[in-house]
C-alpha positions as YAML, in Angstrom:
chain: A
units: angstrom
residues:
- id: 1
  name: MET
  ca: [94.71, 101.10, 97.72]
- id: 2
  name: GLY
  ca: [91.40, 101.32, 98.46]
- id: 3
  name: LEU
  ca: [88.82, 102.75, 101.15]
- id: 4
  name: LEU
  ca: [85.29, 102.40, 102.61]
- id: 5
  name: VAL
  ca: [82.57, 104.85, 101.60]
- id: 6
  name: GLU
  ca: [79.40, 104.37, 104.36]
- id: 7
  name: GLY
  ca: [80.90, 100.98, 105.34]
- id: 8
  name: GLU
  ca: [80.88, 99.52, 101.32]
- id: 9
  name: TRP
  ca: [84.75, 98.58, 100.21]
- id: 10
  name: VAL
  ca: [86.05, 101.18, 97.24]
- id: 11
  name: ASP
  ca: [88.81, 100.41, 95.10]
- id: 12
  name: GLN
  ca: [89.89, 103.89, 94.53]
- id: 13
  name: TRP
  ca: [93.93, 105.60, 94.34]
- id: 14
  name: TYR
  ca: [94.67, 108.74, 95.76]
- id: 15
  name: ASP
  ca: [92.71, 111.57, 93.41]
- id: 16
  name: THR
  ca: [95.81, 113.96, 93.06]
- id: 17
  name: LYS
  ca: [93.98, 115.41, 90.30]
- id: 18
  name: LYS
  ca: [92.03, 117.59, 92.74]
- id: 19
  name: SER
  ca: [95.39, 118.24, 94.47]
- id: 20
  name: GLY
  ca: [97.30, 119.73, 91.47]
- id: 21
  name: GLY
  ca: [99.55, 116.46, 91.54]
- id: 22
  name: GLU
  ca: [100.14, 116.51, 95.61]
- id: 23
  name: PHE
  ca: [99.78, 113.30, 97.38]
- id: 24
  name: VAL
  ca: [97.43, 114.11, 100.38]
- id: 25
  name: ARG
  ca: [97.40, 111.57, 103.42]
- id: 26
  name: GLU
  ca: [94.33, 111.20, 105.28]
- id: 27
  name: SER
  ca: [94.33, 111.76, 109.17]
- id: 28
  name: ALA
  ca: [93.79, 108.93, 111.09]
- id: 29
  name: LYS
  ca: [89.82, 108.56, 112.49]
- id: 30
  name: LEU
  ca: [90.41, 106.31, 114.95]
- id: 31
  name: ARG
  ca: [91.61, 107.55, 118.53]
- id: 32
  name: ASP
  ca: [90.73, 106.58, 121.70]
- id: 33
  name: TRP
  ca: [94.01, 105.66, 124.24]
- id: 34
  name: VAL
  ca: [94.75, 102.78, 126.75]
- id: 35
  name: GLY
  ca: [96.01, 103.67, 130.11]
- id: 36
  name: GLU
  ca: [97.32, 106.93, 131.04]
- id: 37
  name: GLY
  ca: [99.63, 109.53, 128.92]
- id: 38
  name: ALA
  ca: [97.17, 111.03, 126.85]
- id: 39
  name: PRO
  ca: [97.96, 114.35, 125.18]
- id: 40
  name: ALA
  ca: [95.86, 117.09, 127.14]
- id: 41
  name: ASP
  ca: [93.61, 117.52, 124.00]
- id: 42
  name: HIS
  ca: [92.82, 114.19, 123.49]
- id: 43
  name: GLU
  ca: [89.01, 113.92, 123.55]
- id: 44
  name: GLY
  ca: [88.53, 110.00, 122.74]
- id: 45
  name: LYS
  ca: [87.69, 107.70, 125.49]
- id: 46
  name: ARG
  ca: [90.42, 105.86, 127.54]
- id: 47
  name: PHE
  ca: [90.20, 102.48, 128.57]
- id: 48
  name: PRO
  ca: [92.28, 100.42, 130.93]
- id: 49
  name: ALA
  ca: [95.28, 98.42, 129.75]
- id: 50
  name: GLU
  ca: [94.51, 94.61, 130.75]
- id: 51
  name: LYS
  ca: [96.79, 91.32, 129.61]
- id: 52
  name: GLY
  ca: [95.59, 89.84, 126.39]
- id: 53
  name: ARG
  ca: [92.74, 92.72, 125.83]
- id: 54
  name: TYR
  ca: [94.32, 94.20, 123.03]
- id: 55
  name: HIS
  ca: [95.46, 93.02, 119.71]
- id: 56
  name: LEU
  ca: [98.02, 94.62, 117.02]
- id: 57
  name: TYR
  ca: [96.82, 94.20, 113.61]
- id: 58
  name: VAL
  ca: [100.24, 95.61, 111.26]
- id: 59
  name: SER
  ca: [101.89, 95.35, 107.85]
- id: 60
  name: LEU
  ca: [105.52, 94.42, 108.02]
- id: 61
  name: ALA
  ca: [105.90, 96.12, 104.90]
- id: 62
  name: CYS
  ca: [104.37, 99.73, 106.42]
- id: 63
  name: PRO
  ca: [106.91, 101.80, 107.83]
- id: 64
  name: TRP
  ca: [104.21, 103.37, 110.09]
- id: 65
  name: ALA
  ca: [103.04, 100.01, 111.54]
- id: 66
  name: HIS
  ca: [106.63, 99.21, 111.86]
- id: 67
  name: ARG
  ca: [107.26, 101.78, 114.65]
- id: 68
  name: THR
  ca: [104.67, 99.79, 116.56]
- id: 69
  name: LEU
  ca: [106.46, 96.84, 116.37]
- id: 70
  name: ILE
  ca: [109.64, 98.48, 117.60]
- id: 71
  name: MET
  ca: [108.16, 99.58, 121.02]
- id: 72
  name: ARG
  ca: [106.16, 96.21, 121.37]
- id: 73
  name: LYS
  ca: [109.26, 94.61, 121.37]
- id: 74
  name: LEU
  ca: [111.69, 97.18, 123.67]
- id: 75
  name: LYS
  ca: [108.81, 97.87, 125.56]
- id: 76
  name: GLY
  ca: [108.47, 93.86, 126.48]
- id: 77
  name: ILE
  ca: [104.92, 93.86, 125.68]
- id: 78
  name: ASP
  ca: [105.59, 91.43, 123.70]
- id: 79
  name: GLU
  ca: [102.80, 88.67, 125.82]
- id: 80
  name: LEU
  ca: [100.55, 91.26, 126.74]
- id: 81
  name: ILE
  ca: [99.73, 92.30, 122.91]
- id: 82
  name: GLY
  ca: [99.17, 89.46, 120.31]
- id: 83
  name: VAL
  ca: [100.06, 90.60, 116.82]
- id: 84
  name: SER
  ca: [99.06, 89.86, 113.13]
- id: 85
  name: HIS
  ca: [100.00, 90.62, 110.12]
- id: 86
  name: VAL
  ca: [98.48, 91.17, 106.86]
- id: 87
  name: SER
  ca: [100.08, 90.16, 103.68]
- id: 88
  name: PRO
  ca: [102.58, 92.42, 101.57]
- id: 89
  name: LEU
  ca: [100.52, 92.79, 98.50]
- id: 90
  name: MET
  ca: [97.90, 95.18, 98.64]
- id: 91
  name: LEU
  ca: [95.57, 94.72, 95.95]
- id: 92
  name: ASP
  ca: [92.33, 95.75, 94.38]
- id: 93
  name: LYS
  ca: [90.80, 94.31, 97.94]
- id: 94
  name: GLY
  ca: [92.90, 96.27, 99.76]
- id: 95
  name: TRP
  ca: [95.30, 94.76, 102.57]
- id: 96
  name: THR
  ca: [94.35, 90.90, 103.70]
- id: 97
  name: TYR
  ca: [95.24, 88.09, 105.60]
- id: 98
  name: ASP
  ca: [95.51, 85.35, 102.79]
- id: 99
  name: GLU
  ca: [98.10, 82.93, 104.12]
- id: 100
  name: ALA
  ca: [98.83, 81.85, 100.76]
- id: 101
  name: GLU
  ca: [100.71, 85.34, 99.87]
- id: 102
  name: GLY
  ca: [102.60, 85.95, 103.40]
- id: 103
  name: SER
  ca: [99.68, 87.06, 106.00]
- id: 104
  name: SER
  ca: [99.83, 85.32, 109.38]
- id: 105
  name: GLY
  ca: [96.32, 85.13, 109.47]
- id: 106
  name: ASP
  ca: [93.77, 86.45, 111.93]
- id: 107
  name: PRO
  ca: [93.04, 84.00, 114.52]
- id: 108
  name: VAL
  ca: [91.40, 86.82, 116.50]
- id: 109
  name: ASN
  ca: [88.31, 87.73, 114.47]
- id: 110
  name: GLY
  ca: [88.79, 85.41, 111.43]
- id: 111
  name: ALA
  ca: [89.24, 88.55, 108.68]
- id: 112
  name: ARG
  ca: [89.63, 87.47, 104.98]
- id: 113
  name: TYR
  ca: [90.18, 91.43, 104.43]
- id: 114
  name: HIS
  ca: [91.28, 94.08, 106.69]
- id: 115
  name: TYR
  ca: [88.38, 96.87, 105.92]
- id: 116
  name: GLU
  ca: [86.32, 93.90, 107.81]
- id: 117
  name: LEU
  ca: [87.88, 95.25, 111.11]
- id: 118
  name: TYR
  ca: [86.61, 98.96, 110.51]
- id: 119
  name: THR
  ca: [83.56, 97.60, 109.53]
- id: 120
  name: LYS
  ca: [83.11, 96.05, 112.72]
- id: 121
  name: THR
  ca: [84.42, 98.56, 114.54]
- id: 122
  name: ASP
  ca: [81.72, 101.05, 112.93]
- id: 123
  name: SER
  ca: [79.16, 99.54, 110.04]
- id: 124
  name: HIS
  ca: [79.41, 103.15, 108.01]
- id: 125
  name: TYR
  ca: [82.80, 104.00, 108.65]
- id: 126
  name: THR
  ca: [84.41, 106.51, 105.86]
- id: 127
  name: GLY
  ca: [88.16, 106.49, 105.31]
- id: 128
  name: ARG
  ca: [91.00, 104.98, 103.98]
- id: 129
  name: VAL
  ca: [91.76, 101.52, 105.63]
- id: 130
  name: THR
  ca: [95.38, 101.52, 107.13]
- id: 131
  name: VAL
  ca: [97.73, 100.01, 109.21]
- id: 132
  name: PRO
  ca: [98.52, 99.43, 112.11]
- id: 133
  name: VAL
  ca: [94.94, 98.99, 113.83]
- id: 134
  name: LEU
  ca: [95.15, 98.47, 117.84]
- id: 135
  name: TRP
  ca: [92.26, 96.14, 118.54]
- id: 136
  name: ASP
  ca: [89.84, 95.83, 121.71]
- id: 137
  name: LYS
  ca: [88.75, 91.83, 122.02]
- id: 138
  name: GLN
  ca: [86.57, 92.93, 124.81]
- id: 139
  name: ARG
  ca: [84.89, 95.63, 122.70]
- id: 140
  name: GLN
  ca: [85.12, 94.24, 119.58]
- id: 141
  name: ALA
  ca: [86.51, 97.51, 117.90]
- id: 142
  name: ILE
  ca: [89.40, 98.95, 116.79]
- id: 143
  name: VAL
  ca: [90.55, 101.38, 119.76]
- id: 144
  name: ASN
  ca: [93.27, 103.40, 117.60]
- id: 145
  name: ASN
  ca: [94.96, 103.84, 113.69]
- id: 146
  name: GLU
  ca: [97.44, 106.26, 114.53]
- id: 147
  name: SER
  ca: [100.99, 104.97, 114.67]
- id: 148
  name: ALA
  ca: [102.62, 107.94, 116.61]
- id: 149
  name: ASP
  ca: [99.45, 107.28, 119.18]
- id: 150
  name: LEU
  ca: [100.32, 103.76, 119.49]
- id: 151
  name: VAL
  ca: [103.95, 104.46, 120.04]
- id: 152
  name: ARG
  ca: [102.73, 107.10, 122.80]
- id: 153
  name: MET
  ca: [101.00, 104.22, 124.54]
- id: 154
  name: PHE
  ca: [103.08, 101.09, 123.97]
- id: 155
  name: ASN
  ca: [105.65, 103.71, 126.43]
- id: 156
  name: GLY
  ca: [103.69, 104.09, 129.24]
- id: 157
  name: ALA
  ca: [100.76, 102.13, 128.92]
- id: 158
  name: PHE
  ca: [101.80, 98.57, 130.15]
- id: 159
  name: ASP
  ca: [104.33, 99.74, 132.35]
- id: 160
  name: GLU
  ca: [102.59, 98.64, 135.84]
- id: 161
  name: LEU
  ca: [102.16, 95.18, 133.90]
- id: 162
  name: THR
  ca: [105.96, 94.58, 133.16]
- id: 163
  name: GLY
  ca: [107.84, 96.27, 135.29]
- id: 164
  name: ASN
  ca: [109.78, 97.97, 131.64]
- id: 165
  name: THR
  ca: [110.15, 101.12, 133.03]
- id: 166
  name: LEU
  ca: [111.92, 102.49, 129.65]
- id: 167
  name: ASP
  ca: [110.78, 105.89, 128.80]
- id: 168
  name: PHE
  ca: [111.43, 106.91, 125.06]
- id: 169
  name: TYR
  ca: [109.50, 109.87, 125.62]
- id: 170
  name: PRO
  ca: [111.41, 111.72, 128.68]
- id: 171
  name: GLN
  ca: [109.15, 114.54, 129.91]
- id: 172
  name: ASP
  ca: [112.54, 117.15, 129.63]
- id: 173
  name: LEU
  ca: [113.53, 116.10, 125.95]
- id: 174
  name: ARG
  ca: [109.68, 116.43, 124.90]
- id: 175
  name: ALA
  ca: [110.38, 119.35, 123.04]
- id: 176
  name: THR
  ca: [113.06, 118.85, 121.71]
- id: 177
  name: ILE
  ca: [111.34, 115.45, 120.26]
- id: 178
  name: ASP
  ca: [108.26, 117.14, 118.61]
- id: 179
  name: GLU
  ca: [110.45, 119.54, 117.25]
- id: 180
  name: ILE
  ca: [112.88, 116.44, 115.45]
- id: 181
  name: ASN
  ca: [109.17, 114.38, 114.93]
- id: 182
  name: ALA
  ca: [107.70, 117.51, 112.85]
- id: 183
  name: ASP
  ca: [110.31, 117.75, 110.69]
- id: 184
  name: VAL
  ca: [110.96, 114.29, 109.94]
- id: 185
  name: TYR
  ca: [107.73, 113.35, 109.61]
- id: 186
  name: ASP
  ca: [106.66, 116.35, 107.10]
- id: 187
  name: ASN
  ca: [109.92, 116.10, 104.95]
- id: 188
  name: VAL
  ca: [111.26, 112.31, 105.21]
- id: 189
  name: ASN
  ca: [108.56, 109.64, 106.82]
- id: 190
  name: ASN
  ca: [105.66, 111.45, 104.84]
- id: 191
  name: GLY
  ca: [108.53, 113.14, 102.10]
- id: 192
  name: VAL
  ca: [109.25, 109.92, 100.19]
- id: 193
  name: TYR
  ca: [105.56, 109.83, 99.46]
- id: 194
  name: LYS
  ca: [104.78, 113.07, 98.55]
- id: 195
  name: ALA
  ca: [107.73, 112.34, 96.00]
- id: 196
  name: GLY
  ca: [106.72, 108.96, 95.00]
- id: 197
  name: PHE
  ca: [103.25, 109.46, 94.88]
- id: 198
  name: ALA
  ca: [102.98, 113.17, 92.85]
- id: 199
  name: THR
  ca: [101.87, 113.04, 89.58]
- id: 200
  name: GLU
  ca: [103.27, 116.71, 88.40]
- id: 201
  name: GLN
  ca: [106.58, 116.99, 87.59]
- id: 202
  name: SER
  ca: [107.38, 120.31, 89.27]
- id: 203
  name: VAL
  ca: [105.45, 118.75, 92.79]
- id: 204
  name: TYR
  ca: [107.85, 115.85, 92.69]
- id: 205
  name: GLU
  ca: [110.39, 118.24, 92.80]
- id: 206
  name: LYS
  ca: [109.43, 120.38, 95.19]
- id: 207
  name: HIS
  ca: [109.31, 117.69, 97.75]
- id: 208
  name: VAL
  ca: [112.30, 115.63, 96.80]
- id: 209
  name: LYS
  ca: [114.48, 118.90, 97.12]
- id: 210
  name: ALA
  ca: [112.82, 119.01, 100.73]
- id: 211
  name: LEU
  ca: [113.35, 115.48, 101.14]
- id: 212
  name: PHE
  ca: [117.27, 115.41, 100.75]
- id: 213
  name: ALA
  ca: [117.44, 119.24, 102.50]
- id: 214
  name: ALA
  ca: [116.26, 117.50, 105.54]
- id: 215
  name: LEU
  ca: [118.53, 114.11, 105.35]
- id: 216
  name: ASP
  ca: [121.44, 116.94, 104.62]
- id: 217
  name: ARG
  ca: [120.27, 118.27, 108.13]
- id: 218
  name: LEU
  ca: [119.77, 115.21, 109.84]
- id: 219
  name: GLU
  ca: [123.62, 114.26, 108.75]
- id: 220
  name: GLN
  ca: [125.03, 117.15, 110.26]
- id: 221
  name: ARG
  ca: [123.18, 116.71, 113.43]
- id: 222
  name: LEU
  ca: [124.14, 113.02, 114.05]
- id: 223
  name: GLU
  ca: [128.05, 114.51, 113.23]
- id: 224
  name: THR
  ca: [127.94, 116.00, 116.96]
- id: 225
  name: ASN
  ca: [124.68, 113.81, 118.02]
- id: 226
  name: ARG
  ca: [124.57, 109.85, 118.78]
- id: 227
  name: TYR
  ca: [120.82, 110.06, 118.65]
- id: 228
  name: LEU
  ca: [118.65, 112.40, 117.10]
- id: 229
  name: ALA
  ca: [117.62, 114.24, 120.43]
- id: 230
  name: GLY
  ca: [121.50, 113.61, 122.03]
- id: 231
  name: GLU
  ca: [122.56, 111.18, 124.36]
- id: 232
  name: TRP
  ca: [119.37, 108.84, 124.45]
- id: 233
  name: LEU
  ca: [117.81, 106.77, 122.10]
- id: 234
  name: THR
  ca: [114.10, 108.57, 121.97]
- id: 235
  name: GLU
  ca: [110.64, 107.57, 119.82]
- id: 236
  name: ALA
  ca: [112.21, 110.22, 117.31]
- id: 237
  name: ASP
  ca: [115.17, 107.65, 116.34]
- id: 238
  name: ILE
  ca: [112.45, 105.13, 115.77]
- id: 239
  name: ARG
  ca: [110.21, 107.07, 113.91]
- id: 240
  name: MET
  ca: [113.11, 107.92, 111.68]
- id: 241
  name: PHE
  ca: [114.54, 104.65, 111.45]
- id: 242
  name: THR
  ca: [111.89, 103.19, 109.89]
- id: 243
  name: THR
  ca: [111.92, 105.07, 106.86]
- id: 244
  name: LEU
  ca: [116.19, 105.14, 106.56]
- id: 245
  name: VAL
  ca: [115.88, 100.88, 106.68]
- id: 246
  name: ARG
  ca: [113.58, 101.24, 103.73]
- id: 247
  name: PHE
  ca: [115.10, 103.94, 101.85]
- id: 248
  name: ASP
  ca: [117.89, 102.58, 99.77]
- id: 249
  name: ALA
  ca: [115.70, 99.29, 98.86]
- id: 250
  name: VAL
  ca: [112.64, 101.08, 97.92]
- id: 251
  name: TYR
  ca: [112.43, 104.65, 97.75]
- id: 252
  name: HIS
  ca: [115.41, 105.08, 95.73]
- id: 253
  name: GLY
  ca: [114.36, 103.98, 93.10]
- id: 254
  name: HIS
  ca: [110.55, 103.03, 93.34]
- id: 255
  name: PHE
  ca: [109.91, 106.49, 94.78]
- id: 256
  name: LYS
  ca: [112.35, 107.94, 92.59]
- id: 257
  name: CYS
  ca: [114.22, 109.65, 95.89]
- id: 258
  name: ASN
  ca: [117.29, 109.54, 93.71]
- id: 259
  name: VAL
  ca: [119.56, 112.47, 94.76]
- id: 260
  name: ARG
  ca: [121.58, 109.90, 97.14]
- id: 261
  name: ARG
  ca: [121.60, 106.65, 98.76]
- id: 262
  name: ILE
  ca: [120.96, 106.63, 103.00]
- id: 263
  name: GLU
  ca: [124.72, 104.85, 102.18]
- id: 264
  name: ASP
  ca: [126.43, 107.86, 100.54]
- id: 265
  name: TYR
  ca: [125.84, 110.03, 104.39]
- id: 266
  name: PRO
  ca: [128.43, 108.92, 106.23]
- id: 267
  name: GLN
  ca: [126.39, 109.77, 109.56]
- id: 268
  name: LEU
  ca: [123.09, 108.06, 108.69]
- id: 269
  name: SER
  ca: [123.92, 105.31, 107.39]
- id: 270
  name: ASN
  ca: [126.12, 104.34, 110.55]
- id: 271
  name: TYR
  ca: [123.26, 105.25, 112.69]
- id: 272
  name: LEU
  ca: [121.16, 103.27, 110.07]
- id: 273
  name: ARG
  ca: [123.51, 99.89, 111.26]
- id: 274
  name: GLU
  ca: [123.35, 101.05, 115.44]
- id: 275
  name: LEU
  ca: [119.61, 101.21, 115.50]
- id: 276
  name: TYR
  ca: [118.99, 98.12, 113.55]
- id: 277
  name: GLN
  ca: [121.63, 96.79, 115.82]
- id: 278
  name: TRP
  ca: [120.10, 97.43, 118.96]
- id: 279
  name: PRO
  ca: [118.82, 94.13, 120.31]
- id: 280
  name: GLY
  ca: [115.24, 93.34, 119.35]
- id: 281
  name: VAL
  ca: [114.87, 95.74, 116.05]
- id: 282
  name: ALA
  ca: [116.05, 93.46, 113.53]
- id: 283
  name: ASP
  ca: [113.27, 90.80, 114.23]
- id: 284
  name: THR
  ca: [110.88, 93.61, 113.43]
- id: 285
  name: VAL
  ca: [112.22, 94.14, 109.84]
- id: 286
  name: ASN
  ca: [111.30, 92.21, 107.45]
- id: 287
  name: MET
  ca: [113.01, 93.11, 103.63]
- id: 288
  name: ASP
  ca: [111.00, 90.50, 101.36]
- id: 289
  name: HIS
  ca: [107.66, 91.94, 102.86]
- id: 290
  name: ILE
  ca: [109.03, 94.98, 102.21]
- id: 291
  name: LYS
  ca: [110.20, 94.89, 98.70]
- id: 292
  name: ARG
  ca: [107.04, 93.01, 97.56]
- id: 293
  name: HIS
  ca: [105.16, 95.19, 98.81]
- id: 294
  name: TYR
  ca: [106.10, 98.41, 97.16]
- id: 295
  name: TYR
  ca: [106.90, 97.33, 93.50]
- id: 296
  name: TYR
  ca: [104.25, 94.87, 93.39]
- id: 297
  name: SER
  ca: [101.31, 96.76, 95.04]
- id: 298
  name: HIS
  ca: [102.11, 100.19, 93.33]
- id: 299
  name: ASP
  ca: [101.13, 98.66, 89.89]
- id: 300
  name: ASN
  ca: [100.37, 102.69, 88.55]
- id: 301
  name: ILE
  ca: [104.24, 103.40, 89.64]
- id: 302
  name: ASN
  ca: [106.24, 100.27, 88.90]
- id: 303
  name: PRO
  ca: [103.32, 98.25, 85.72]
- id: 304
  name: THR
  ca: [105.56, 95.31, 85.32]
- id: 305
  name: ARG
  ca: [105.32, 94.25, 89.13]
- id: 306
  name: ILE
  ca: [108.98, 93.64, 88.55]
- id: 307
  name: VAL
  ca: [110.86, 93.34, 92.17]
- id: 308
  name: PRO
  ca: [114.21, 93.93, 91.92]
- id: 309
  name: VAL
  ca: [116.72, 91.72, 93.11]
- id: 310
  name: GLY
  ca: [119.05, 94.12, 94.69]
- id: 311
  name: PRO
  ca: [120.37, 95.94, 96.25]
- id: 312
  name: ALA
  ca: [123.01, 94.53, 98.73]
- id: 313
  name: LEU
  ca: [122.30, 96.00, 102.13]
- id: 314
  name: ASP
  ca: [124.43, 94.75, 105.07]
- id: 315
  name: PHE
  ca: [122.83, 96.33, 108.09]
- id: 316
  name: ASP
  ca: [124.93, 93.89, 110.14]
- id: 317
  name: CYS
  ca: [128.11, 95.39, 109.55]
- id: 318
  name: PRO
  ca: [130.24, 97.46, 111.85]
- id: 319
  name: HIS
  ca: [129.21, 101.25, 112.87]
- id: 320
  name: ASP
  ca: [131.11, 103.90, 113.90]
- id: 321
  name: ARG
  ca: [128.46, 105.66, 116.73]
- id: 322
  name: GLU
  ca: [130.60, 104.55, 119.79]
- id: 323
  name: ARG
  ca: [133.06, 107.11, 119.08]
- id: 324
  name: LEU
  ca: [129.73, 110.13, 120.52]
- id: 325
  name: PRO
  ca: [128.62, 109.98, 123.83]
- id: 326
  name: GLY
  ca: [125.79, 107.93, 124.60]
- id: 327
  name: ALA
  ca: [123.65, 106.87, 127.44]
- id: 328
  name: GLY
  ca: [121.55, 104.24, 125.56]
- id: 329
  name: ILE
  ca: [117.45, 104.46, 127.20]
- id: 330
  name: ARG
  ca: [116.32, 106.63, 129.38]
- id: 331
  name: SER
  ca: [114.53, 104.88, 132.51]
- id: 332
  name: ARG
  ca: [111.87, 106.80, 134.08]
- id: 333
  name: SER
  ca: [112.81, 104.95, 137.47]
- id: 334
  name: ALA
  ca: [116.90, 106.66, 136.72]
...
């Protein structure tokens, strides 16, 4: 995992010595917007929603990128926005488009390394080189590299082109969704990384305890709620799903988040299966990429780079979520 410094690639892991053993995630820096619906405090440029103008770059292993793949599928914008994925192996040059290692290749820019998209955007770019990235083929530049922004964009920016008015961020549920997102992001989505990348025992234990306290809260919430925000499936569920689907296969062992498995939680495990079985979602899950990326790429955690065969997971087995009231996905036209 490296970064760019004034446009030059540097193979450098996170410096946890400076932060007392804490993993500190860098905030996204490229925050322009497509279409309407940008937050009130948005300061980036805005660009029109057009068919074929934008291209999505992702990793099939990355939970942050996975969010955007799910939204692209559920919002029916597959034909409007093309997609390319990197190799699951993130080594000394970071994410690559090496087709021999499992990448789709890059038919838009012909990039060999993902960082080339950043230097094409800004030849002096400084910062981490991350996925997902939404690329503007007209301007030959990155529009946005923040997954939370892209989820919101995809929710509404292309509705006039597709006629798809499903709304994963309904106006009357926004305060609830925002509150859930804040807890899930800090303690679950990023919490597994704060535990897994910690380099001090006390730091690791602090974040593992916070992670499982959050999972316990969510388990309790799902006893009476079909989805996190109530009867409607929203972006909060999509953001939660991408961590849950990786948990038992990767975070439980590789990141030492082993107090309990998701399978040990009756509500969370059934909820996970329902979301996985939602039409289109399973198509976005690639467990081979997920396991190969984490176990092979993080040699500071797994120096042998042996990828475990298990666990045996069956997300297609029946769930019990029908016992709770659920109305599916809200439509803006309803």
